[in-house]
BATIGU-998563 format. One line per field, with one value per residue (C-alpha): residue number from 1; residue in one letter; x, y, z. Coordinates in pm, whole numbers, plus 50000, padded with zeros to 5 digits. Layout:
seq <- (NUM, ...)
type <- (A, ...)
c1 <- (X, ...)
c2 <- (Y, ...)
c3 <- (Z, ...)
END
This chain:
seq <- (1, 2, 3, 4, 5, 6, 7, 8, 9, 10, 11, 12, 13, 14, 15, 16, 17, 18, 19, 20, 21, 22, 23, 24, 25, 26, 27, 28, 29, 30, 31, 32, 33, 34, 35, 36, 37, 38, 39, 40, 41, 42, 43, 44, 45, 46, 47, 48, 49, 50, 51, 52, 53, 54, 55, 56, 57, 58, 59, 60, 61, 62, 63, 64, 65, 66, 67, 68, 69, 70, 71, 72, 73, 74, 75, 76, 77, 78, 79, 80, 81, 82, 83, 84, 85, 86, 87, 88, 89, 90, 91, 92, 93, 94, 95, 96, 97, 98, 99, 100, 101, 102, 103, 104, 105, 106, 107, 108, 109, 110, 111, 112, 113, 114, 115, 116, 117, 118, 119, 120, 121, 122, 123, 124, 125, 126, 127, 128, 129, 130, 131, 132, 133, 134, 135, 136, 137, 138, 139, 140, 141, 142, 143, 144, 145, 146, 147, 148, 149, 150, 151, 152, 153, 154, 155, 156, 157, 158, 159, 160, 161, 162, 163, 164, 165, 166, 167, 168, 169, 170, 171, 172, 173, 174, 175, 176, 177, 178, 179, 180, 181, 182, 183, 184, 185, 186, 187, 188, 189, 190, 191, 192, 193, 194, 195, 196, 197, 198, 199, 200, 201, 202, 203, 204, 205, 206, 207, 208, 209, 210, 211, 212, 213, 214, 215, 216, 217, 218, 219, 220, 221, 222, 223, 224, 225, 226, 227, 228, 229, 230, 231, 232, 233, 234, 235, 236, 237, 238, 239, 240, 241, 242, 243, 244, 245, 246, 247, 248, 249, 250, 251, 252, 253, 254, 255, 256, 257, 258, 259, 260, 261, 262, 263, 264, 265, 266, 267, 268, 269, 270, 271, 272, 273, 274, 275, 276, 277, 278, 279, 280, 281, 282, 283, 284, 285, 286, 287, 288, 289, 290, 291, 292, 293, 294, 295, 296, 297, 298, 299, 300, 301, 302, 303, 304, 305, 306, 307, 308, 309, 310, 311, 312, 313, 314, 315, 316, 317, 318, 319, 320, 321, 322, 323, 324, 325, 326, 327, 328, 329, 330, 331, 332, 333, 334, 335, 336, 337, 338, 339, 340, 341, 342, 343, 344, 345, 346, 347, 348, 349, 350, 351, 352, 353, 354, 355, 356, 357, 358, 359, 360, 361, 362, 363, 364, 365, 366, 367, 368, 369, 370, 371, 372, 373, 374, 375, 376, 377, 378, 379, 380, 381, 382, 383, 384, 385, 386, 387, 388, 389, 390, 391, 392, 393, 394, 395, 396, 397, 398, 399, 400, 401, 402, 403, 404, 405, 406, 407, 408, 409, 410, 411, 412, 413, 414, 415, 416, 417, 418, 419, 420, 421, 422, 423, 424, 425, 426, 427, 428, 429, 430, 431, 432, 433, 434, 435, 436, 437, 438, 439, 440, 441, 442, 443, 444, 445, 446, 447, 448, 449, 450, 451, 452, 453, 454, 455, 456, 457, 458, 459, 460, 461, 462, 463, 464, 465, 466, 467, 468, 469, 470, 471, 472, 473, 474, 475, 476, 477, 478, 479, 480, 481, 482, 483, 484, 485, 486, 487, 488, 489, 490, 491, 492, 493, 494, 495, 496, 497, 498, 499, 500, 501, 502, 503, 504, 505, 506, 507, 508, 509, 510, 511, 512, 513, 514, 515, 516, 517, 518, 519, 520, 521, 522, 523, 524, 525, 526, 527, 528, 529, 530, 531, 532, 533, 534, 535, 536, 537, 538, 539, 540, 541, 542, 543, 544, 545, 546, 547, 548, 549, 550, 551, 552, 553, 554, 555, 556, 557, 558, 559, 560, 561, 562, 563, 564, 565, 566, 567, 568, 569, 570, 571, 572, 573, 574, 575, 576, 577, 578, 579, 580, 581, 582, 583, 584, 585, 586, 587, 588, 589, 590, 591, 592, 593, 594, 595, 596, 597, 598, 599, 600, 601, 602, 603, 604, 605, 606, 607, 608, 609, 610, 611, 612, 613, 614, 615, 616, 617, 618, 619, 620, 621, 622, 623, 624, 625, 626, 627, 628, 629, 630, 631, 632, 633, 634, 635, 636, 637, 638, 639, 640, 641, 642, 643, 644, 645, 646, 647, 648, 649, 650, 651, 652, 653, 654, 655, 656, 657, 658, 659, 660, 661, 662, 663, 664, 665, 666, 667, 668, 669, 670, 671, 672, 673, 674, 675, 676, 677, 678, 679, 680, 681, 682, 683, 684, 685, 686, 687, 688, 689, 690, 691, 692, 693, 694, 695, 696, 697, 698, 699, 700, 701, 702, 703, 704, 705, 706, 707, 708, 709, 710, 711, 712)
type <- (M, K, R, F, G, M, H, S, T, C, I, C, A, T, V, A, A, I, G, L, S, W, T, A, W, V, A, A, Q, P, A, A, A, R, R, P, I, A, L, E, D, F, F, R, L, L, R, V, S, D, P, Q, V, S, P, D, G, R, W, V, A, Y, V, V, T, R, V, D, L, E, K, N, Q, T, N, A, D, I, W, L, A, S, T, D, G, K, S, R, R, P, L, T, T, S, P, H, Q, D, R, R, P, R, W, S, P, D, G, R, R, L, V, F, E, S, N, R, S, G, S, F, Q, L, W, L, L, D, L, A, G, G, E, A, Q, Q, I, T, D, L, A, S, E, A, T, E, P, V, W, S, P, D, G, K, R, L, A, F, V, S, K, V, W, P, E, F, S, H, L, P, L, A, E, G, Q, K, R, H, R, Q, R, L, E, E, Q, A, R, S, P, V, K, A, R, V, F, T, Q, L, F, A, R, H, W, D, A, Y, E, D, G, R, R, W, H, L, F, V, M, T, L, D, D, G, G, P, G, Q, P, R, D, L, T, P, G, D, Y, D, A, Y, P, T, S, S, T, F, A, S, A, Q, N, F, T, F, T, A, S, G, R, Y, L, L, F, T, A, P, P, R, L, H, A, A, W, S, T, N, Y, D, L, W, R, V, S, V, E, G, K, T, P, P, E, N, L, T, A, A, N, P, A, A, D, S, G, P, V, L, S, P, D, G, R, F, L, A, Y, R, S, Q, K, R, P, G, H, E, A, D, Q, W, E, L, V, V, V, E, V, D, A, D, G, T, F, L, G, R, G, R, S, W, T, E, S, L, D, S, S, V, E, E, Y, A, W, L, A, H, E, P, G, V, V, L, S, A, E, Y, R, G, R, I, L, L, Y, T, A, R, P, H, G, A, V, Q, E, L, Y, S, A, H, S, I, A, Q, P, T, V, S, R, T, D, V, C, A, F, L, R, S, S, L, A, A, P, E, D, V, Y, V, L, P, L, A, A, R, S, A, G, P, T, N, A, S, N, L, S, R, A, N, E, A, L, L, A, Q, L, D, L, T, S, A, Q, S, V, E, V, P, G, A, D, G, T, P, M, H, M, W, I, V, R, P, P, L, F, D, G, K, R, K, W, P, V, V, Y, M, I, H, G, G, P, Q, A, A, W, L, D, A, W, H, W, R, W, N, P, Q, L, W, A, A, Q, G, Y, V, V, V, L, P, N, P, R, G, S, T, G, F, G, Q, K, Y, V, D, E, I, S, G, D, W, G, G, K, C, F, Q, D, L, M, K, G, A, D, W, L, E, Q, Q, A, W, V, D, R, R, R, I, A, A, A, G, A, S, F, G, G, Y, M, M, N, W, F, L, G, N, T, D, R, F, C, T, L, V, N, H, C, G, V, F, N, H, E, S, M, Y, G, T, T, D, E, L, W, F, D, E, W, E, H, G, N, G, K, P, L, W, E, A, R, E, L, Y, L, K, H, S, P, H, L, R, A, A, R, F, K, T, P, T, L, I, I, H, N, D, L, D, F, R, V, P, V, S, E, G, F, Q, L, F, V, T, L, Q, R, R, G, I, P, S, K, F, I, N, F, P, D, E, G, H, W, V, L, K, P, R, N, S, E, F, W, H, K, E, I, F, A, W, L, K, Q, Y, C, P, P, G, P, K)
c1 <- (19424, 19790, 19839, 20131, 20287, 20139, 20285, 19982, 20063, 20414, 20331, 20467, 20804, 20815, 20747, 21014, 21270, 21227, 21402, 21387, 21045, 21016, 21000, 21314, 21485, 21415, 21522, 21850, 21947, 22178, 21994, 21884, 21784, 21443, 21205, 20941, 20593, 20359, 19980, 19953, 20176, 19942, 19650, 19859, 19934, 19733, 19530, 19550, 19292, 19105, 19360, 19198, 19424, 19298, 19207, 19520, 19745, 19878, 19706, 19589, 19304, 19299, 19155, 19346, 19178, 19285, 19190, 19085, 19102, 18987, 18663, 18640, 18594, 18773, 18798, 18851, 18967, 19042, 19397, 19548, 19902, 20074, 20209, 20548, 20578, 20623, 20309, 20042, 19774, 19437, 19135, 18886, 18930, 18589, 18571, 18354, 18387, 18480, 18543, 18516, 18646, 18570, 18702, 18474, 18566, 18721, 18924, 18792, 18569, 18557, 18239, 18263, 18040, 18033, 17828, 17924, 17557, 17438, 17394, 17590, 17519, 17703, 17917, 18081, 18415, 18547, 18928, 18953, 18854, 18563, 18384, 18230, 17861, 17610, 17415, 17187, 16964, 16792, 16648, 16769, 17122, 17343, 17670, 17907, 17893, 17976, 18008, 17857, 18108, 18004, 18009, 17644, 17501, 17584, 17465, 17465, 17299, 17051, 16877, 16501, 16180, 16049, 15687, 15789, 16017, 15745, 15634, 15763, 16091, 15963, 15670, 15880, 16149, 15883, 15738, 16087, 16173, 15841, 15900, 16248, 16111, 15823, 16062, 16281, 15982, 15799, 15839, 15785, 16110, 15977, 16109, 15901, 16059, 15900, 16213, 16591, 16806, 16666, 17005, 17326, 17689, 17641, 17293, 16929, 16746, 16452, 16302, 16492, 16655, 16962, 16843, 17025, 16958, 17063, 17071, 17175, 17451, 17446, 17507, 17174, 17279, 17202, 16879, 16635, 16750, 16540, 16510, 16596, 16528, 16202, 16056, 16123, 16471, 16831, 17034, 17362, 17561, 17422, 17721, 18071, 18196, 18050, 18108, 18387, 18575, 18315, 17965, 17794, 17890, 17738, 17752, 17942, 17623, 17531, 17179, 17210, 17365, 17524, 17516, 17581, 17277, 17222, 16973, 16614, 16520, 16702, 16956, 17069, 17173, 17239, 17560, 17403, 17493, 17442, 17512, 17202, 17124, 16873, 16782, 16865, 16530, 16354, 16149, 16221, 16261, 16613, 16752, 16969, 17281, 17446, 17146, 17313, 17577, 17433, 17738, 17847, 17923, 18030, 18208, 18136, 18418, 18394, 18700, 18801, 18661, 18337, 18372, 18451, 18321, 18536, 18389, 18468, 18302, 18288, 18189, 18064, 17729, 17728, 18107, 18191, 18565, 18558, 18824, 18729, 18827, 18836, 18582, 18578, 18288, 18238, 17944, 17769, 17728, 17426, 17597, 17431, 17654, 17782, 17866, 17999, 18252, 18596, 18826, 19150, 19298, 19275, 19652, 19639, 19582, 19454, 19143, 19130, 19064, 19066, 19125, 19140, 19167, 19482, 19426, 19620, 19598, 19350, 19452, 19378, 19586, 19473, 19568, 19584, 19741, 20057, 20226, 20160, 20164, 19928, 20090, 20000, 19955, 19854, 19611, 19560, 19330, 19579, 19861, 19940, 19892, 20218, 20355, 20379, 20477, 20565, 20686, 20507, 20127, 19924, 19555, 19302, 19478, 19340, 19471, 19455, 19393, 19770, 19842, 19958, 19871, 19810, 19764, 19814, 20121, 20187, 20388, 20405, 20650, 20478, 20117, 19953, 20081, 19978, 20224, 20227, 20371, 20394, 20308, 20407, 20756, 20778, 20725, 21054, 21236, 21212, 21076, 21010, 20689, 20703, 20555, 20326, 20149, 20428, 20157, 20347, 20704, 20797, 20647, 20781, 21131, 21108, 20980, 21166, 20935, 21108, 21103, 20910, 21081, 20912, 20959, 20813, 20774, 20643, 20272, 20024, 20114, 20438, 20266, 20464, 20302, 20408, 20461, 20561, 20778, 20784, 21052, 21047, 21285, 21619, 21573, 21868, 21876, 22098, 21824, 21489, 21180, 20806, 20593, 20240, 20111, 19846, 19581, 19398, 19025, 18833, 18933, 18975, 19210, 19582, 19840, 19995, 20300, 20057, 19967, 19673, 19469, 19306, 19552, 19883, 20183, 20427, 20233, 20220, 20591, 20671, 20528, 20819, 20695, 20799, 20478, 20435, 20169, 20101, 19908, 19767, 19527, 19244, 19470, 19440, 19725, 19867, 19646, 19275, 19338, 19502, 19202, 18949, 19117, 18974, 18606, 18446, 18772, 18819, 18977, 19171, 19461, 19448, 19496, 19773, 19945, 19935, 20070, 20355, 20430, 20432, 20665, 20905, 20890, 20976, 21290, 21424, 21701, 21546, 21202, 21102, 20886, 20701, 20595, 20407, 20063, 19806, 19551, 19294, 18968, 18666, 18799, 19114, 18889, 18737, 19088, 19151, 18849, 18978, 19317, 19140, 19004, 19301, 19626, 19753, 20089, 19999, 20040, 19731, 19480, 19317, 18984, 18811, 18460, 18529, 18287, 18230, 17927, 17857, 17499, 17400, 17608, 17397, 17074, 17205, 17453, 17346, 17494, 17381, 17559, 17888, 17801, 17623, 17929, 18192, 18029, 17728, 17856, 17601, 17319, 17134, 17193, 16892, 17008, 17373, 17397, 17680, 17896, 17839, 17933, 18245, 18473, 18262, 18480, 18199, 18193, 18553, 18495, 18600, 18957, 18982, 19267, 19426, 19364, 19162, 19069, 18739, 18622, 18277, 18040, 17663, 17639, 17833, 17574, 17833, 17952, 17684, 17773, 17608, 17914, 18132, 17895, 17883, 18262, 18282, 18019, 18211, 18547, 18402, 18213, 18535, 18730, 18968, 19113, 18912, 18791, 18508, 18521, 18197, 18148, 17772, 17833, 18066, 18019, 18261, 18548, 18627, 18634, 18561, 18888, 18843, 18709, 19010, 19242, 19072, 19084, 19459, 19533, 19326, 19490, 19841, 19768, 19634, 19939, 20168, 19998, 20006, 20286, 20529, 20706, 21075, 21381, 21541)
c2 <- (36736, 36641, 36288, 36164, 35822, 35481, 35420, 35226, 34944, 34885, 34733, 34384, 34513, 34751, 34477, 34255, 34534, 34626, 34328, 34366, 34441, 34752, 34536, 34350, 34677, 34824, 34506, 34504, 34852, 34906, 34927, 35284, 35461, 35538, 35332, 35411, 35481, 35182, 35183, 35071, 35364, 35601, 35488, 35497, 35867, 36094, 36369, 36709, 36984, 37290, 37471, 37726, 37957, 38061, 38427, 38483, 38312, 38050, 37743, 37589, 37338, 37119, 36794, 36470, 36199, 35835, 35579, 35235, 35003, 34703, 34878, 35073, 35403, 35709, 35852, 36224, 36369, 36721, 36795, 37088, 37223, 37514, 37775, 37764, 37405, 37256, 37045, 36877, 36630, 36493, 36668, 36406, 36033, 35906, 35640, 35876, 36207, 36503, 36803, 37180, 37309, 37676, 37884, 38089, 38460, 38429, 38124, 37908, 37672, 37491, 37408, 37133, 36904, 36527, 36224, 36033, 36025, 35888, 36206, 36529, 36756, 37038, 36962, 37198, 37136, 37339, 37363, 37375, 37009, 36770, 36578, 36732, 36820, 36769, 37092, 37014, 36715, 36787, 36531, 36767, 36770, 37073, 37177, 37474, 37648, 38021, 38221, 38562, 38834, 38815, 38434, 38416, 38277, 38018, 38014, 37700, 37545, 37259, 37100, 37106, 37050, 37403, 37309, 37235, 37537, 37780, 37548, 37570, 37381, 37077, 37026, 37090, 36844, 36586, 36610, 36595, 36278, 36116, 36179, 36029, 35719, 35689, 35710, 35440, 35206, 35267, 35006, 35286, 35469, 35694, 36049, 36340, 36662, 36991, 37202, 37188, 37083, 36729, 36582, 36757, 36646, 36296, 36297, 36330, 36634, 36558, 36903, 37001, 37343, 37468, 37710, 37927, 37861, 38047, 37937, 38097, 37974, 38089, 37960, 37784, 37572, 37584, 37745, 37613, 37670, 37895, 37885, 38237, 38170, 37971, 37917, 37739, 37873, 37809, 38034, 37855, 37782, 37477, 37466, 37424, 37645, 37948, 37844, 38003, 37911, 38116, 38142, 38343, 38566, 38772, 39149, 39348, 39411, 39042, 39140, 39024, 38750, 38811, 38506, 38375, 38240, 38094, 38251, 38182, 38129, 37933, 37789, 37527, 37783, 38107, 38202, 38503, 38419, 38710, 38832, 38863, 38997, 38862, 38961, 38702, 38787, 38691, 39010, 39110, 38905, 38861, 39153, 39118, 39334, 39271, 39265, 39522, 39271, 39011, 38786, 38594, 38737, 38508, 38465, 38754, 38808, 39096, 39294, 39265, 39611, 39534, 39837, 39660, 39358, 39160, 38921, 38766, 38897, 38815, 39045, 38817, 38640, 38277, 38233, 38019, 38059, 38438, 38602, 38634, 38977, 39071, 39350, 39552, 39772, 39986, 39869, 39981, 39765, 39591, 39518, 39794, 39893, 40250, 40317, 40105, 39829, 39854, 39582, 39549, 39304, 39479, 39442, 39064, 38871, 38565, 38462, 38520, 38192, 38222, 38527, 38652, 38999, 39131, 39231, 39554, 39730, 39754, 39465, 39110, 38794, 38600, 38298, 38287, 38069, 38180, 37967, 37624, 37718, 37876, 38174, 38393, 38764, 39073, 39328, 39676, 39968, 40194, 39968, 39693, 39330, 39204, 38851, 38726, 38358, 38145, 37799, 37527, 37562, 37685, 37664, 37768, 38064, 38192, 38487, 38548, 38877, 38886, 38851, 38491, 38322, 37945, 37758, 37428, 37371, 37084, 37003, 36738, 36561, 36609, 36592, 36873, 36991, 37285, 37574, 37895, 38232, 38517, 38823, 39072, 38918, 38930, 39306, 39341, 39121, 38788, 38491, 38132, 37939, 37652, 37305, 37239, 36916, 36694, 36437, 36195, 36261, 35899, 35747, 36016, 35952, 35604, 35711, 35832, 36111, 36297, 36674, 36800, 36990, 37297, 37356, 37580, 37471, 37660, 37600, 37701, 38028, 38036, 38101, 37926, 37625, 37524, 37161, 36974, 36664, 36400, 36137, 35791, 35693, 35563, 35763, 35727, 35993, 35777, 35522, 35534, 35574, 35548, 35859, 35916, 36246, 36343, 36599, 36787, 36842, 37166, 37272, 37591, 37434, 37357, 37105, 37265, 37198, 37043, 36698, 36519, 36249, 36108, 36150, 36137, 36173, 36030, 35705, 35677, 35759, 35489, 35233, 35315, 35609, 35968, 36162, 36485, 36736, 37003, 37326, 37409, 37683, 37715, 37648, 37886, 38086, 38207, 38513, 38543, 38568, 38224, 38090, 38238, 38094, 37747, 37853, 37762, 37602, 37280, 37096, 37396, 37579, 37358, 37047, 37219, 37316, 36953, 36826, 37079, 36951, 36593, 36701, 36843, 36521, 36306, 36511, 36434, 36175, 35993, 35942, 35618, 35756, 35425, 35423, 35748, 35698, 35966, 35982, 36229, 36285, 36503, 36757, 36544, 36251, 36463, 36525, 36148, 36122, 36410, 36238, 35925, 36110, 36335, 36151, 35797, 35894, 35751, 35381, 35379, 35613, 35615, 35799, 35875, 36028, 36210, 36394, 36204, 36365, 36734, 36693, 36422, 36586, 36904, 36714, 36506, 36719, 36916, 37269, 37398, 37734, 37553, 37388, 37700, 37917, 37665, 37537, 37751, 38107, 38151, 37979, 37649, 37356, 37414, 37767, 37685, 37315, 37364, 37526, 37235, 36981, 37164, 36986, 36683, 36368, 36129, 36270, 36152, 35791, 35661, 35763, 35587, 35334, 35359, 35100, 35276, 35210, 35377, 35448, 35599, 35591, 35573, 35865, 36104, 36366, 36621, 36400, 36129, 35763, 35755, 35938, 35644, 35385, 35565, 35559, 35192, 35090, 35280, 35124, 34773, 34810, 34920, 34629, 34849, 34701, 34858, 34796, 34971, 34992, 35112, 35201, 35206, 35372, 35655, 35996, 36205, 36083, 35747, 35826, 35511, 35356, 35006, 35144, 35374, 35081, 34884, 35192, 35229, 34860, 34841, 35149, 35034, 34686, 34843, 35065, 34770, 34582, 34857, 35084, 34864, 35048, 35092, 35189, 35007)
c3 <- (10318, 10353, 10483, 10688, 10627, 10698, 11042, 11166, 10922, 11064, 11403, 11337, 11220, 11514, 11768, 11617, 11624, 11989, 12148, 12525, 12674, 12892, 13206, 13104, 13014, 13358, 13534, 13339, 13460, 13760, 14093, 14166, 14484, 14337, 14121, 13858, 13993, 13973, 13955, 14317, 14419, 14237, 14451, 14770, 14727, 14959, 14796, 14965, 14906, 15037, 15259, 15492, 15692, 16036, 16097, 16308, 16051, 16296, 16153, 15828, 15811, 15501, 15366, 15309, 15101, 15096, 14831, 14953, 14652, 14855, 14955, 14627, 14808, 14937, 15287, 15352, 15684, 15803, 15916, 16102, 16055, 16227, 15988, 16161, 16035, 16382, 16401, 16194, 16295, 16188, 16337, 16218, 16167, 16063, 15787, 15580, 15397, 15620, 15400, 15343, 15679, 15746, 16038, 16260, 16259, 16608, 16501, 16786, 16586, 16254, 16067, 15807, 15607, 15652, 15555, 15872, 15979, 15645, 15441, 15405, 15701, 15880, 16185, 16434, 16603, 16896, 16867, 17247, 17256, 17243, 16968, 16658, 16694, 16414, 16369, 16071, 15999, 15668, 15429, 15156, 15308, 15381, 15216, 15163, 15503, 15524, 15848, 15915, 16018, 16384, 16396, 16503, 16179, 15917, 15559, 15346, 15043, 15021, 14722, 14773, 14582, 14522, 14596, 14956, 14998, 15115, 15394, 15751, 15772, 15962, 15726, 15413, 15522, 15614, 15263, 15116, 15308, 15217, 14846, 14861, 15033, 14784, 14491, 14641, 14695, 14369, 14091, 13838, 13764, 13488, 13464, 13334, 13206, 13111, 13070, 13031, 13200, 13185, 13273, 13361, 13371, 13522, 13676, 13576, 13704, 13934, 13974, 14288, 14322, 14506, 14775, 15028, 15395, 15708, 16072, 16400, 16631, 16991, 17342, 17335, 17036, 16665, 16557, 16300, 15937, 15713, 15334, 15209, 14840, 14820, 14476, 14148, 14078, 14180, 14411, 14344, 14023, 13845, 13608, 13751, 13465, 13641, 14000, 14204, 14518, 14709, 14565, 14840, 15131, 15410, 15386, 15650, 15847, 15838, 15733, 15370, 15162, 14824, 14599, 14247, 14063, 13715, 13473, 13571, 13206, 12934, 13179, 12923, 12662, 12852, 13033, 13205, 13564, 13803, 14156, 14372, 14719, 14970, 15327, 15593, 15752, 15430, 15427, 15066, 14746, 14603, 14403, 14090, 14132, 13794, 13560, 13335, 13225, 12982, 13033, 13343, 13689, 13972, 14305, 14547, 14801, 15050, 15161, 15531, 15609, 15423, 15192, 14864, 14679, 14436, 14181, 13843, 13531, 13160, 12872, 12592, 12642, 12537, 12555, 12858, 12791, 12766, 12982, 13349, 13485, 13852, 13908, 14232, 14339, 14649, 14864, 15181, 15492, 15338, 15005, 14801, 14507, 14547, 14185, 13903, 13939, 13779, 13651, 13844, 13594, 13257, 13215, 13276, 12951, 13133, 13324, 13699, 13877, 14258, 14479, 14836, 14986, 15148, 15509, 15563, 15228, 14942, 14723, 14619, 14586, 14281, 14073, 13693, 13427, 13250, 12985, 13131, 13498, 13751, 13923, 14220, 14152, 14345, 14204, 14349, 14271, 14093, 13982, 13739, 13831, 13979, 13998, 14356, 14338, 14036, 14139, 13937, 13976, 14271, 14362, 14626, 14793, 15124, 15327, 15704, 15884, 15940, 15565, 15577, 15249, 15232, 14904, 14726, 14512, 14275, 13965, 13697, 13929, 14268, 14395, 14590, 14926, 15142, 15128, 15330, 15228, 15486, 15278, 15548, 15565, 15186, 15184, 15370, 15119, 14932, 15126, 15028, 15066, 15317, 15270, 15569, 15482, 15342, 15291, 15067, 15175, 15255, 14940, 14708, 14843, 14687, 14345, 14038, 13917, 13636, 13595, 13295, 13014, 12869, 12494, 12225, 11864, 11558, 11516, 11246, 11072, 11274, 11606, 11884, 12053, 12402, 12505, 12820, 12783, 13058, 13005, 13163, 13441, 13309, 12989, 12753, 12482, 12261, 12212, 12030, 12248, 12188, 12244, 12371, 12232, 12489, 12389, 12666, 12695, 12703, 12445, 12650, 12902, 12918, 13025, 13331, 13542, 13789, 13919, 13756, 13931, 13615, 13327, 13506, 13271, 13529, 13546, 13166, 13138, 13393, 13149, 12915, 12706, 12657, 12724, 12528, 12637, 12372, 12431, 12085, 11976, 12229, 12526, 12820, 12972, 12641, 12592, 12513, 12136, 12147, 12342, 12098, 11788, 11855, 11840, 11508, 11397, 11596, 11304, 11171, 11334, 11644, 11430, 11235, 11562, 11672, 11341, 11361, 11710, 11581, 11298, 11557, 11758, 11458, 11408, 11756, 11765, 12063, 11902, 11729, 11448, 11409, 11774, 11826, 11981, 12064, 12345, 12470, 12657, 12584, 12330, 12329, 12235, 11959, 11827, 11824, 11592, 11380, 11363, 11237, 10935, 10863, 10936, 10979, 11132, 11475, 11547, 11770, 11935, 12279, 12277, 12609, 12584, 12259, 12029, 11702, 11537, 11594, 11470, 11719, 11990, 11976, 12039, 12329, 12525, 12832, 12811, 12472, 12498, 12446, 12113, 11988, 12052, 11945, 11625, 11533, 11569, 11848, 11658, 11714, 11483, 11256, 11177, 11104, 11021, 10773, 11042, 11281, 11013, 10894, 11141, 11232, 11232, 11135, 10781, 10725, 10826, 10482, 10567, 10904, 10938, 11285, 11561, 11832, 12194, 12288, 12643, 12694, 12989, 13038, 13282, 13060, 12971, 12859, 12569, 12565, 12523, 12179, 12048, 12153, 12009, 11673, 11656, 11754, 11498, 11229, 11315, 11339, 11009, 10842, 10990, 11188, 11509, 11791, 12144, 12330, 12712, 12870, 13237, 13314, 13654, 13546, 13390, 13184, 13401, 13557, 13929, 14128, 14247, 14105, 13778, 13758, 13817, 13537, 13309, 13353, 13302, 12983, 12834, 12915, 12771, 12451, 12417, 12478, 12194, 11933, 12059, 12258, 12544, 12616, 12412, 12124)
END
């Protein structure tokens, strides 16, 4: 394996050569109208999500979340903005979590979920006035409300113990509450498992199942909820990989629900999610509508006239990153398939993410990645997919009955805001999307957030690799700057021209670094072939792509070759470990929750289908051990030299904390400068505000020690 220089041994000379610290450098510059973003600014920024346009297209409800560092918590409220941009105001102001607003079909009411009464329940708000009314009170909680077409019913999900699910509601909920109280009181905290999943993502499984419930809403008040899917199985996606913006829907008649469910057998190693149908009267057992497809199907969305069903579908079983196509099938009023579905996105070489039906013509608005951005497209029955909107990156599109489209838009230089695009006006000529929420307008006016540069460099075998470059404020191209080479997770993901609330390049750049965000082999949005070329080859072409990108960086006149650090999380953390054993060109590495040992990882991770596809050619470890070990970093420990900061958390069941401990033990035993930061109350990501603050400060201090910021 080719090795690259000995840059990690040059820290002392580098520090001596820098002169002014980054803080002194900034202070010495002429006063500017804007300033670099500080960590406290990052937590002051409001976080906008979940825009929902009203049926008549006149209003958008959305969620605004505030971070309270002092209390170490967040507060989410529901806001309302008129689509003409003339007004916006908060609808809720509780000190808790009010989220997921959903309009009634007549546009007069909003249902939402909130924990203001102690647990997450459904609440109803009349837009004509008055206080929100709590309409569920379940020990098992209630989330994800969906209206029936006539507005007389609500469906939702609740996590219940299956042995209580056949009982009348009052008795079942009484038993549920008693078990919760007994568990809280008992001095014995033992867990007993008889099947996988035993733990998932960041929580242990306790035997409960996600069930679909339905309740009536009429002038007499809310009716008693009923469990439509009793039994020992889930009626809702248990893996976020296969969840969609909408996971269940009423049929046009309102007599049935269509829903996404995980496989009833082998849920830890099968990707065979399906669409099911169940009667709201509970008279017949659920029926599998997509049993013929052994791969994943997800996200049923009914057309406005109720005649067509759109959903996402994959073709290759076991491959979670297979391309999602938008399939449309004709259905009757009860959701029965009237023939075979057909893909409307065969011409789109990218996975469909979110989608909503157009109101006045057969067609769908959808979002999909394209070369480092997320664009809006339209798809129609007998035409190619057409680009609709392409500014930066968009998310969560919804469409009104008047063809007004609301969505989130963000960039690497601006957090999310709600935008609205009148599609009917666009048909008569070009029209721009309008910013409705303007949530951070005053604070952003004070900050110097630099626009990202998009570049392409030759990667492995000459295939182009895309990169984003975010320069620090007051960047001077005539001076030499340190670089942080930031590797994304996934690996089937991408750095997008979008705001990030965990790994935020603007915040890192403001410390005095040029932040470079490469999209190597495996990255999404560059065609499915490019995505597939990572599987079975984690340390191959992807690594070569990244080394080619680093070569290009070292040739730039503004780069200090002795001050190039690398950082990454999840797969990005894996690549930090692979860097350790294959190159010493980086002055330091930051490894967050990275895979170290593919053998131990297989026996401790939660979703086995991922490891089996990525490393075993679809086989378990004992049938293909040599494939798993081919690119396992732990076998190259004798070559490790680079100072490394490790962050790994106890509740990370995707990449378990043992991976971090193995790395730390190895680095310490070899006498390599290293630090291990462990959060016992976090999972794969560091989400609690004070933990996040500590995380940022520790990383920036480590970088300052081994890769000093600022120009020289």
